[in-house]
LOKE-717288 format. One line per field, with one value per atom (N, C-alpha, C, O): residue number from 1; residue in three letters; x, y negated, z. Coordinates in steps of 0.1 Angstrom, whole numbers, always signed. Layout:
<atoms>
seq = (NUM;...);
type = (ALA;...);
c1 = (X;...);
c2 = (Y;...);
c3 = (Z;...);
</atoms>
This chain:
<atoms>
seq = (1;1;1;1;2;2;2;2;3;3;3;3;4;4;4;4;5;5;5;5;6;6;6;6;7;7;7;7;8;8;8;8;9;9;9;9;10;10;10;10;11;11;11;11;12;12;12;12;13;13;13;13;14;14;14;14;15;15;15;15;16;16;16;16;17;17;17;17;18;18;18;18;19;19;19;19;20;20;20;20;21;21;21;21;22;22;22;22;23;23;23;23;24;24;24;24;25;25;25;25;26;26;26;26;27;27;27;27;28;28;28;28;29;29;29;29;30;30;30;30;31;31;31;31;32;32;32;32;33;33;33;33;34;34;34;34;35;35;35;35;36;36;36;36;37;37;37;37;38;38;38;38;39;39;39;39;40;40;40;40;41;41;41;41;42;42;42;42;43;43;43;43;44;44;44;44;45;45;45;45;46;46;46;46;47;47;47;47;48;48;48;48;49;49;49;49;50;50;50;50;51;51;51;51;52;52;52;52;53;53;53;53;54;54;54;54;55;55;55;55;56;56;56;56;57;57;57;57;58;58;58;58;59;59;59;59;60;60;60;60;61;61;61;61;62;62;62;62;63;63;63;63;64;64;64;64;65;65;65;65;66;66;66;66;67;67;67;67;68;68;68;68;69;69;69;69;70;70;70;70;71;71;71;71;72;72;72;72;73;73;73;73;74;74;74;74;75;75;75;75;76;76;76;76;77;77;77;77;78;78;78;78;79;79;79;79;80;80;80;80;81;81;81;81;82;82;82;82;83;83;83;83;84;84;84;84;85;85;85;85;86;86;86;86;87;87;87;87;88;88;88;88;89;89;89;89;90;90;90;90;91;91;91;91;92;92;92;92;93;93;93;93;94;94;94;94);
type = (MET;MET;MET;MET;SER;SER;SER;SER;GLY;GLY;GLY;GLY;LYS;LYS;LYS;LYS;VAL;VAL;VAL;VAL;ALA;ALA;ALA;ALA;SER;SER;SER;SER;GLU;GLU;GLU;GLU;TYR;TYR;TYR;TYR;GLU;GLU;GLU;GLU;ARG;ARG;ARG;ARG;ALA;ALA;ALA;ALA;LEU;LEU;LEU;LEU;LEU;LEU;LEU;LEU;GLU;GLU;GLU;GLU;VAL;VAL;VAL;VAL;VAL;VAL;VAL;VAL;ARG;ARG;ARG;ARG;GLU;GLU;GLU;GLU;LEU;LEU;LEU;LEU;PRO;PRO;PRO;PRO;ALA;ALA;ALA;ALA;GLU;GLU;GLU;GLU;ARG;ARG;ARG;ARG;VAL;VAL;VAL;VAL;ALA;ALA;ALA;ALA;GLN;GLN;GLN;GLN;VAL;VAL;VAL;VAL;LEU;LEU;LEU;LEU;ASP;ASP;ASP;ASP;TYR;TYR;TYR;TYR;ALA;ALA;ALA;ALA;ARG;ARG;ARG;ARG;TYR;TYR;TYR;TYR;ILE;ILE;ILE;ILE;ARG;ARG;ARG;ARG;SER;SER;SER;SER;ARG;ARG;ARG;ARG;ALA;ALA;ALA;ALA;ALA;ALA;ALA;ALA;ALA;ALA;ALA;ALA;GLU;GLU;GLU;GLU;TRP;TRP;TRP;TRP;ALA;ALA;ALA;ALA;LEU;LEU;LEU;LEU;LEU;LEU;LEU;LEU;ASP;ASP;ASP;ASP;ASP;ASP;ASP;ASP;GLU;GLU;GLU;GLU;THR;THR;THR;THR;GLU;GLU;GLU;GLU;GLU;GLU;GLU;GLU;GLU;GLU;GLU;GLU;ILE;ILE;ILE;ILE;LEU;LEU;LEU;LEU;ALA;ALA;ALA;ALA;ASP;ASP;ASP;ASP;GLU;GLU;GLU;GLU;ALA;ALA;ALA;ALA;ARG;ARG;ARG;ARG;TRP;TRP;TRP;TRP;ASP;ASP;ASP;ASP;ALA;ALA;ALA;ALA;ARG;ARG;ARG;ARG;PHE;PHE;PHE;PHE;ALA;ALA;ALA;ALA;ALA;ALA;ALA;ALA;THR;THR;THR;THR;GLN;GLN;GLN;GLN;ASP;ASP;ASP;ASP;SER;SER;SER;SER;LEU;LEU;LEU;LEU;LYS;LYS;LYS;LYS;LYS;LYS;LYS;LYS;ALA;ALA;ALA;ALA;ALA;ALA;ALA;ALA;ASP;ASP;ASP;ASP;ALA;ALA;ALA;ALA;VAL;VAL;VAL;VAL;ARG;ARG;ARG;ARG;ALA;ALA;ALA;ALA;ASP;ASP;ASP;ASP;ILE;ILE;ILE;ILE;SER;SER;SER;SER;ALA;ALA;ALA;ALA;GLY;GLY;GLY;GLY;ARG;ARG;ARG;ARG;THR;THR;THR;THR;SER;SER;SER;SER;ARG;ARG;ARG;ARG;MET;MET;MET;MET;ARG;ARG;ARG;ARG;GLU;GLU;GLU;GLU;LEU;LEU;LEU;LEU);
c1 = (-907;-897;-885;-881;-880;-869;-856;-855;-847;-834;-827;-821;-827;-821;-827;-820;-840;-847;-844;-842;-845;-842;-828;-826;-818;-805;-804;-796;-811;-811;-816;-811;-827;-833;-824;-822;-817;-808;-796;-793;-791;-780;-784;-777;-796;-801;-804;-800;-809;-812;-799;-797;-789;-776;-769;-763;-771;-765;-771;-764;-784;-791;-787;-784;-787;-785;-770;-768;-761;-747;-745;-736;-755;-754;-761;-760;-769;-777;-769;-760;-773;-767;-772;-782;-764;-767;-782;-788;-787;-801;-811;-821;-808;-817;-816;-826;-804;-802;-810;-816;-810;-817;-832;-839;-837;-851;-855;-865;-846;-849;-849;-858;-840;-839;-852;-858;-856;-868;-880;-888;-881;-893;-892;-902;-880;-879;-883;-890;-879;-883;-898;-904;-904;-918;-925;-935;-921;-927;-925;-935;-913;-911;-920;-924;-923;-931;-945;-952;-949;-963;-964;-957;-972;-973;-981;-989;-978;-985;-1000;-1007;-1005;-1020;-1025;-1036;-1017;-1021;-1022;-1031;-1013;-1014;-1026;-1032;-1030;-1042;-1055;-1064;-1054;-1065;-1067;-1077;-1056;-1057;-1067;-1073;-1070;-1080;-1093;-1102;-1096;-1109;-1110;-1120;-1099;-1099;-1106;-1105;-1113;-1119;-1108;-1097;-1111;-1102;-1099;-1088;-1109;-1108;-1098;-1089;-1099;-1090;-1075;-1066;-1074;-1061;-1055;-1043;-1062;-1058;-1054;-1044;-1062;-1059;-1046;-1037;-1044;-1031;-1019;-1009;-1021;-1010;-1007;-995;-1017;-1015;-1007;-999;-1011;-1003;-989;-980;-986;-973;-965;-954;-971;-965;-962;-951;-970;-968;-956;-948;-956;-944;-931;-921;-932;-920;-915;-903;-924;-921;-915;-906;-919;-915;-900;-893;-895;-881;-871;-859;-876;-867;-856;-845;-860;-850;-839;-827;-843;-832;-824;-812;-830;-822;-813;-801;-817;-808;-797;-785;-799;-788;-778;-766;-784;-775;-766;-755;-773;-765;-755;-743;-758;-748;-736;-725;-739;-729;-720;-707;-726;-718;-709;-697;-715;-707;-695;-684;-697;-687;-676;-664;-680;-670;-662;-650;-668;-661;-651;-640;-656;-647;-635;-624;-637;-627;-618;-608;-621;-613;-615;-606;-626;-629;-637;-642;-637;-644;-635;-624;-639;-632;-642;-654;-637;-646;-652;-646;-665;-672;-665;-662;-664;-659;-671;-682;-668;-678;-684;-676;-696;-702;-698;-702);
c2 = (+27;+36;+28;+19;+30;+23;+26;+37;+17;+20;+32;+39;+34;+46;+59;+68;+59;+71;+74;+85;+63;+64;+69;+78;+64;+69;+84;+91;+88;+103;+111;+122;+106;+113;+113;+124;+102;+101;+111;+118;+112;+121;+135;+143;+139;+152;+156;+167;+147;+149;+151;+161;+143;+145;+158;+164;+162;+175;+187;+196;+186;+196;+196;+206;+184;+182;+187;+193;+184;+188;+203;+208;+211;+225;+232;+244;+223;+229;+230;+222;+239;+240;+228;+222;+224;+212;+211;+201;+222;+222;+219;+212;+223;+220;+206;+199;+200;+186;+178;+168;+181;+174;+175;+165;+186;+187;+179;+172;+178;+170;+155;+148;+151;+137;+134;+123;+143;+141;+139;+130;+148;+147;+134;+127;+130;+118;+106;+96;+106;+95;+94;+84;+106;+107;+101;+93;+105;+99;+84;+77;+79;+65;+57;+46;+64;+57;+55;+46;+62;+61;+48;+48;+39;+26;+30;+39;+22;+24;+24;+31;+15;+14;+27;+31;+33;+46;+57;+65;+57;+67;+65;+75;+52;+50;+55;+60;+55;+61;+76;+81;+82;+97;+101;+112;+93;+97;+98;+105;+91;+91;+102;+104;+109;+119;+131;+135;+138;+151;+161;+159;+173;+184;+188;+191;+187;+191;+181;+185;+168;+158;+160;+159;+164;+166;+179;+178;+189;+201;+199;+204;+191;+187;+179;+182;+170;+162;+171;+170;+181;+190;+199;+202;+203;+211;+203;+208;+190;+182;+180;+181;+178;+177;+190;+190;+202;+215;+217;+222;+212;+214;+205;+210;+193;+184;+190;+190;+195;+200;+213;+214;+221;+233;+230;+237;+219;+215;+210;+210;+207;+202;+214;+211;+226;+236;+240;+243;+241;+244;+234;+237;+221;+211;+210;+208;+213;+214;+225;+224;+237;+248;+246;+249;+239;+236;+226;+228;+216;+207;+214;+211;+223;+231;+239;+240;+246;+254;+245;+250;+233;+224;+220;+219;+218;+214;+226;+224;+238;+249;+251;+255;+249;+250;+240;+243;+227;+217;+220;+218;+226;+230;+241;+240;+251;+262;+258;+263;+248;+243;+232;+228;+229;+219;+205;+197;+202;+188;+180;+170;+185;+178;+175;+180;+166;+163;+163;+161;+165;+165;+151;+141;+152;+139;+134;+141;+121;+115;+112;+111;+112;+109;+95;+86;+94;+80;+72;+61);
c3 = (+416;+422;+426;+418;+438;+442;+435;+429;+435;+428;+433;+425;+446;+452;+447;+443;+447;+442;+427;+423;+420;+405;+403;+394;+411;+409;+412;+406;+422;+426;+415;+411;+409;+397;+385;+379;+383;+372;+374;+365;+386;+389;+387;+381;+392;+391;+376;+372;+369;+355;+347;+339;+350;+343;+347;+338;+359;+363;+355;+350;+353;+345;+331;+325;+325;+311;+308;+297;+316;+314;+313;+306;+318;+318;+306;+304;+299;+288;+275;+273;+267;+253;+245;+248;+235;+227;+222;+223;+217;+212;+223;+220;+235;+246;+250;+254;+250;+253;+243;+247;+230;+220;+223;+221;+228;+231;+243;+243;+253;+265;+261;+265;+252;+247;+239;+241;+231;+223;+231;+229;+242;+251;+259;+261;+263;+271;+263;+268;+250;+241;+239;+238;+238;+237;+249;+247;+261;+273;+273;+277;+270;+270;+261;+263;+250;+239;+244;+238;+253;+258;+267;+277;+263;+271;+284;+285;+295;+308;+306;+313;+298;+296;+289;+292;+281;+274;+285;+284;+295;+305;+314;+318;+316;+324;+316;+323;+303;+295;+296;+294;+300;+301;+311;+310;+321;+331;+325;+330;+314;+307;+296;+291;+294;+283;+288;+300;+279;+282;+281;+276;+287;+286;+272;+268;+264;+249;+243;+235;+246;+240;+245;+237;+257;+263;+256;+252;+254;+248;+233;+229;+227;+213;+212;+203;+221;+222;+224;+218;+233;+236;+224;+222;+217;+205;+194;+188;+193;+183;+188;+179;+201;+205;+203;+198;+206;+204;+189;+186;+180;+166;+162;+154;+167;+163;+168;+161;+181;+187;+179;+176;+176;+168;+155;+150;+149;+135;+136;+125;+148;+149;+151;+151;+154;+158;+148;+151;+135;+125;+124;+123;+124;+124;+136;+136;+148;+160;+160;+165;+155;+154;+145;+148;+133;+124;+131;+129;+138;+145;+156;+157;+163;+173;+167;+172;+155;+148;+144;+144;+139;+134;+146;+144;+157;+169;+173;+176;+174;+177;+168;+172;+155;+145;+147;+146;+150;+153;+166;+166;+176;+188;+185;+189;+178;+174;+166;+167;+157;+148;+155;+149;+168;+175;+171;+173;+165;+161;+171;+168;+184;+194;+206;+207;+215;+227;+238;+236;+250;+262;+264;+261;+269;+272;+285;+294;+285;+298;+307;+303;+320;+330;+329;+325;+332;+331;+343;+344);
</atoms>
């Protein structure tokens, strides 16, 4: 991917993320880290996976993701409390 295209994607992603509530940003970050952790060779192997294997992998991911919801909600509640109490400041532009 060229640098110009990558920059356009980065800009678009940042626009979306800035509009999301904190718990959704945490989910986006979690998913991005998951994608990054997959090695290029591992992605090539996906072509050899059966539909059953793909569905099982998706079910495992869904279960992991669902398991984080309580902690994400608690983190979002804590952030909202900090904002309400005035213990936060605006993020500066990158």
